[in-house]
N, C-alpha and C positions, 0 to 999 in steps of 0.2 A: 673607947669610945663607942656608944649605940650607933646603928646603921643612920636613925633619923638623925642621928644630930650629925652624922656625915653628910646626910642629903641635904639639911638646912645651910652646913657649911657649903659646899658644893656652889647651891644654888645661891648663895649669897655671891660665891667668887663670880659665875656666870653673869648675873645680873650687874653687878659694877660694875665688870669689864665691858658691860652692853649698854652703857649708859649714856644718854645723851651730852656729858662734858667729855665723855671717851669719845664718841663721835666727832665733837666739835673739833677737839683735837687734834684728831689724824686728819680734818677736811681743812683746817688753816680757814676760817672765814673772811672775809673780801671786810677790809676796811680803808675809809678814806685817812688821810695825813691825819686828820684830828683824830679819830679812832683808835690810832695806832697803839695808844698807851692801852687801850681798855681789851683789844685783841690780844696783844701782849701780856696784861693781866691773865683773860680767860685762859689761852693756852699754859700761864704757868701755873694755873690751878688744876688744867686737864692733866699736866705734868707729875706735879705734884700726887695730883689723886692714883694717877699711873704707878707711881713709886710705892704707896702704900698698899697698893692691890698687890705687885710685887713681894711687897715684904710678908701679906695675909697668905700669899701661895707658896711663899716660901716655907712658912710656917706649918701650912697643913701639911706641905711635903714631908718636913723632919719629923711629921706624927705620921707616916707610912699614909695619906692621903695622897691619891693620885689625880691631879687637876685635871679636868676635862675639856675636853676642845670646846671653846665657849661659842663657837657657830661664829655668822656675823650680823650685823648691826640689823637692827628692824626696818625694812625697806622706807618705811613711812618717812624714815632720818635723810632719805636723798632729797625730799621736797625742801631742806635746809642747806643744799648745796648751793654756793656762789649770792649766799644772803648777806646781807651786813650784820657784821657783829652787833650793831645796837639792837637790831631786830631779832637776836638770838638770846639777849639778855632773858625778858621776860619766862623764854620756855625753857632756858637753862636754870631758871629760880623753879620754875615749879616741878621741872624734873630732879632735881636735886632732893627739894620739899618731899615728893613722894619717894624716894631714894631713902631718906630719913625716917620718913616715917615707917618703911619697910624695914629697915635695919634694927630701928629698937623694938619695931615687934619682934624680929627673930632674936634678940637678945634676951627680951622678958621669954620666950619659951624656950631657948635654952637650960639646959641645967648650971647650977651654980658651978665656977670652976673657970679653969684657961680657956675654954673657947667662949662664954659667957663674956670673961672679961676683952677676949682678942674680938668678939664683935662691937663691943661697946665702944672699945677705942676708934674701931673705922665710925661709928657711927659719929663719935666726937670730932673725930678728923673731919667727916662729911658735912656735920653744924659749922665747922670754921669756917669752909667753903662755900657754903649757902651765905653766910655772914658777909663773907666778900663780894661775894655774887651778887648781893641785895644793897652793896653800897654802888654797884655801877647803874650809871646811867639808862635808864629805861626809857 
């Protein structure tokens, strides 16, 4: 693995761990009784993303890549504390779209091989989550 490939993979890991969906998954947004199924779905998607990132991290470690300390979520995310889940959905969709575009760009820049395939799989999973978020009422 080249140093550039390793740097790209580590940046992907850090960026995805600090996504807005991951923040919302840890913050547990407000939901009135009618919106609780929506909140539960958002949290389910966040936990699925976290599990996928755990697998990604495990794969990197198996290939002797030391995972970075990812740091803190962006401070701007705290503006979304105590906000109703219904109001979060459009921003979640937008952030997942940006993340998907970044993953697709990163995958295209990686050399052919297992690491590119791994990032393409991350992008496919993100596309699935994006599709699910887009189905939620906004």
